C-alpha positions in Angstrom: 62.2 -2.6 103.1 61.3 -5.6 100.8 57.7 -4.9 101.4 58.1 -1.3 100.3 59.8 -2.4 97.1 57.0 -4.8 96.2 54.4 -2.2 96.8 56.2 0.3 94.6 56.4 -2.3 91.7 52.7 -3.0 92.0 51.9 0.7 91.7 54.1 1.1 88.7 52.5 -1.9 87.0 49.0 -0.5 87.7 50.0 2.7 86.1 51.7 1.2 83.0 49.4 -1.7 82.1 46.3 0.5 81.2 48.4 2.7 79.0 49.7 -0.3 77.2 46.2 -1.6 76.7 44.9 1.8 75.6 47.8 2.1 73.2 47.1 -1.3 71.7 43.4 -0.4 71.2 44.3 2.9 69.5 46.8 1.1 67.3 44.2 -1.4 66.2 41.6 1.3 65.4 44.2 3.2 63.4 45.0 0.1 61.5 41.3 -0.5 60.8 40.9 3.2 59.6 43.8 2.8 57.3 42.3 -0.5 55.9 38.9 1.2 55.2 40.6 4.1 53.5 42.6 1.6 51.4 39.4 -0.3 50.5 37.6 3.0 49.5 40.6 4.0 47.4 40.5 0.6 45.7 36.8 0.8 45.0 37.2 4.3 43.5 40.1 3.1 41.3 38.0 0.2 40.2 35.0 2.4 39.3 37.4 4.8 37.4 38.4 1.9 35.3 35.0 0.2 35.0 33.0 3.2 33.8 35.1 4.0 30.7 35.2 0.2 30.0 31.4 0.0 30.1 31.1 3.0 27.8 33.6 1.4 25.4 31.6 -1.8 25.6 28.4 0.1 24.7 30.0 1.6 21.7 31.7 -1.5 20.5 28.9 -4.1 21.1 25.6 -2.8 22.3 25.2 0.0 19.8 26.1 -2.1 16.7 23.6 -4.7 17.9 20.9 -1.9 18.3 21.7 -0.6 14.8 21.2 -4.1 13.3 17.9 -4.5 15.2 16.6 -1.1 13.9 17.6 -2.1 10.3 15.7 -5.4 10.6 12.6 -3.5 11.8 12.9 -1.1 8.8 13.1 -4.1 6.4 10.0 -5.6 8.1 8.2 -2.4 7.3 9.1 -2.7 3.6 12.2 -0.4 3.5 14.2 -2.8 1.4 17.8 -1.7 0.7 18.2 -0.4 4.3 22.0 -0.4 5.2 23.4 -0.4 8.7 26.7 1.3 9.6 28.9 -0.8 11.9 32.6 -0.3 12.0 33.7 -3.0 14.4 35.7 -5.9 13.0 34.3 -8.9 15.0 31.3 -11.2 14.9 29.0 -8.1 15.1 30.7 -6.6 12.1 30.3 -9.8 10.1 26.6 -9.9 11.0 26.2 -6.3 9.8 28.0 -7.1 6.5 25.7 -10.1 5.9 22.7 -8.0 6.9 23.6 -5.3 4.3 24.1 -7.8 1.6 20.7 -9.4 2.3 19.1 -6.0 2.3 20.5 -5.1 -1.1 19.3 -8.5 -2.5 15.8 -7.9 -1.1 15.7 -4.4 -2.7 16.7 -5.9 -6.0 14.0 -8.5 -5.9 11.5 -5.9 -4.8 12.3 -3.7 -7.7 12.0 -6.6 -10.1 8.7 -7.7 -8.6 7.3 -4.1 -8.7 8.3 -3.7 -12.4 6.7 -7.1 -13.3 3.5 -6.2 -11.4 3.4 -2.7 -13.1 3.9 -4.3 -16.5 1.1 -6.8 -15.8 -1.2 -4.0 -14.6 -0.4 -1.8 -17.6 -1.1 -4.7 -20.0 -4.4 -5.5 -18.4 -5.4 -1.9 -18.2 -4.6 -1.4 -21.8 -6.9 -4.3 -22.6 -9.7 -2.8 -20.5 -9.1 0.7 -22.0 -9.5 -0.9 -25.5 -12.7 -2.5 -24.3 -14.0 0.8 -22.9 -13.2 2.5 -26.2 -15.0 -0.3 -28.1 -18.1 0.2 -25.8 -18.0 4.0 -26.5 -17.7 3.2 -30.2 -20.9 1.2 -30.2 -22.7 4.5 -29.7 -21.3 7.5 -31.5 -22.9 9.8 -28.9 -20.8 8.4 -26.1 -17.4 8.4 -27.9 -14.8 9.7 -25.4 -17.3 9.5 -22.6 -15.3 7.1 -20.5 -12.1 9.0 -20.7 -13.8 12.3 -19.8 -15.5 10.7 -16.8 -12.2 9.3 -15.6 -10.4 12.6 -15.9 -13.1 14.7 -14.3 -13.7 12.2 -11.5 -10.0 12.4 -10.5 -10.3 16.2 -10.4 -13.3 16.0 -8.1 -11.4 13.5 -6.0 -8.5 16.0 -5.6 -11.0 18.8 -4.8 -12.2 16.5 -2.0 -8.6 15.9 -0.9 -8.7 12.2 -1.4 -5.5 10.2 -1.2 -3.6 8.7 -4.1 -5.1 5.2 -3.9 -8.6 6.7 -4.0 -7.7 8.8 -7.0 -6.3 5.7 -8.7 -9.6 3.9 -8.0 -11.5 6.9 -9.5 -9.4 6.9 -12.6 -10.0 3.2 -13.2 -13.6 3.3 -12.1 -14.4 6.3 -14.3 -12.7 4.7 -17.3 -14.5 1.3 -16.8 -17.9 2.4 -15.3 -19.9 1.4 -18.4 -17.8 -1.7 -19.2 -21.0 -3.8 -18.6 -22.6 -2.3 -21.6 -20.6 -4.7 -23.7 -23.5 -7.1 -23.0 -26.3 -4.7 -24.0 -27.7 -4.9 -27.6 -26.8 -1.9 -29.8 -30.5 -1.5 -30.6 -31.2 -0.6 -27.0 -28.1 1.7 -26.7 -29.1 3.6 -29.8 -32.8 3.9 -29.1 -34.0 7.5 -29.3 -37.3 7.0 -27.6 -38.3 5.7 -24.2 -37.2 2.2 -23.4 -39.8 -0.5 -23.0 -39.9 -2.1 -19.4 -38.0 -5.2 -20.6 -35.4 -3.0 -22.4 -35.1 -0.8 -19.3 -34.5 -3.8 -17.1 -31.8 -5.1 -19.5 -30.1 -1.6 -19.5 -30.2 -1.5 -15.7 -28.2 -4.8 -15.6 -25.0 -3.2 -17.1 -23.5 -2.1 -13.7 -23.8 -5.7 -12.3 -22.4 -7.1 -15.6 -19.5 -4.7 -15.4 -18.7 -5.6 -11.8 -18.7 -9.3 -12.8 -16.2 -8.6 -15.6 -13.8 -7.0 -13.0 -14.3 -9.6 -10.3 -11.1 -11.3 -9.3 -8.8 -8.6 -10.7 -6.9 -7.6 -7.6 -5.6 -4.2 -8.7 -9.1 -3.1 -9.8 -10.8 -4.2 -6.5 -11.0 -0.6 -5.2 -12.5 0.6 -8.6 -15.2 -2.1 -8.7 -17.7 -0.2 -6.5 -17.6 2.7 -9.1 -18.6 0.2 -11.7 -21.4 -1.6 -9.8 -22.9 1.4 -7.9 -22.6 4.4 -10.1 -26.3 4.4 -10.8 -27.3 4.4 -7.1 -29.0 7.6 -5.8 -28.4 9.5 -2.6 -32.0 9.1 -1.7 -31.9 5.3 -2.2 -33.9 5.2 -5.4 -31.1 3.9 -7.7 -29.9 0.5 -8.8 -28.8 -2.3 -8.6 -28.5 -2.5 -4.8 -30.8 0.5 -3.8 -28.1 1.9 -1.5 -28.6 5.3 0.0 -26.5 8.1 1.5 -23.0 7.2 2.7 -23.8 3.5 2.3 -23.0 4.2 -1.4 -19.2 3.9 -1.8 -17.6 7.4 -2.3 -16.0 6.5 -5.6 -19.4 5.5 -6.9 -21.0 8.7 -5.7 -18.3 10.8 -7.5 -18.6 8.8 -10.8 -22.4 9.1 -10.6 -22.2 12.9 -10.4 -19.5 13.2 -13.1 -21.4 10.7 -15.4 -24.5 12.8 -15.0 -22.7 16.0 -15.9 -21.0 14.5 -18.9 -24.3 13.1 -20.2 -25.8 16.6 -19.9 -23.1 18.2 -21.9 -23.0 15.5 -24.6 -25.4 14.9 -27.6 -27.5 11.8 -26.8 -30.3 10.1 -28.8 -32.7 11.5 -26.3 -31.4 15.1 -25.8 -29.2 17.9 -27.2 -26.0 18.9 -25.4 -26.5 21.5 -22.7 -24.1 24.4 -22.2 -22.0 24.4 -19.0 -24.2 26.7 -17.0 -27.4 24.7 -17.8 -25.6 21.5 -16.9 -24.5 23.0 -13.5 -28.2 24.0 -12.9 -29.2 20.3 -13.5 -26.5 19.2 -10.9 -27.9 21.7 -8.4 -31.4 20.5 -9.0 -30.3 16.9 -8.3 -28.3 17.8 -5.2 -29.5 15.8 -2.2 -31.8 13.6 -4.3 -29.7 11.8 -6.8 -26.3 13.3 -6.0 -24.4 13.5 -2.8 -24.5 17.2 -1.8 -20.8 17.4 -0.9 -19.8 15.7 -4.1 -22.1 18.0 -6.1 -20.6 21.1 -4.5 -17.0 19.8 -5.3 -18.0 19.0 -8.9 -19.6 22.5 -9.4 -16.4 24.1 -8.1 -14.2 22.1 -10.5 -16.5 22.8 -13.5 -16.6 26.5 -12.8 -12.9 26.6 -12.4 -12.5 24.9 -15.7 -14.9 27.3 -17.3 -12.9 30.3 -15.9 -9.6 28.9 -17.1 -11.1 28.3 -20.6 -12.4 32.0 -20.7 -9.0 33.2 -19.6 -7.2 31.2 -22.3 -9.7 32.4 -24.9 -9.1 36.1 -23.9 -5.3 35.5 -23.9 -5.5 34.1 -27.4 -7.8 36.9 -28.6 -5.2 39.5 -27.5 -2.3 37.9 -29.2 
């Protein structure tokens, strides 16, 4: 009887123990699953908070810094007065305020410097204009020649679609192209007949003399080639440097063509003034030998347009 009871207890234990073990394992796995879910929920909650915070950080700090950097780069490019818009009230805001103040001060200094430079240029140019007028006055046949060359040279430059700095160089170069004649005796300038070889050599020195007069004047640097090289020829037979083709600076090629046209249409000791059509014929004859073909064509278009405008104005006046 006792043996039967012991056997029964062992059988019950064998049946119960695996269930208990299995239950313990299942309980532990369930706990682990709950823990993982809790961790995932925690991570999601953290991300939900972190993403808006990072966006707020970008707006409050990173973007103001980027705005200041862009402003500094603009000032480095010469855009003085550039202001940055920063609304934060912290160290970045203080930096932006200081930056804007500095930018306004730089803009003020830049305006003052530009005004001073413009005044100096205007004063120097007025002196040179007076000098050019004095040179023209030495020879009654060339009175107004320098102004006419400057005006027509700029028109030809526009016809060739040159930029503003090049047009400015043409205006100054055209005005001052004969400034070297200040060193030429009036007897040679007024001589009606052919110049003697020595006189011709002296006359041919005036471009180099003019370039020397302008040497060291920074704002006339771009105009200096028009003074030195306006007697060069497209075929290389000119002076003083015997340049040819595109080796001749463009401003000099333009002034050369315009100078030739104005000489043809003016009374000179050695010739009578030619009418416009005859002067255009001279230009076309010199095209490709003395005068750059492209410059010649542009000058002819400008001259013909001027002539057409003059005819239209005359007709309009006649019908009034």
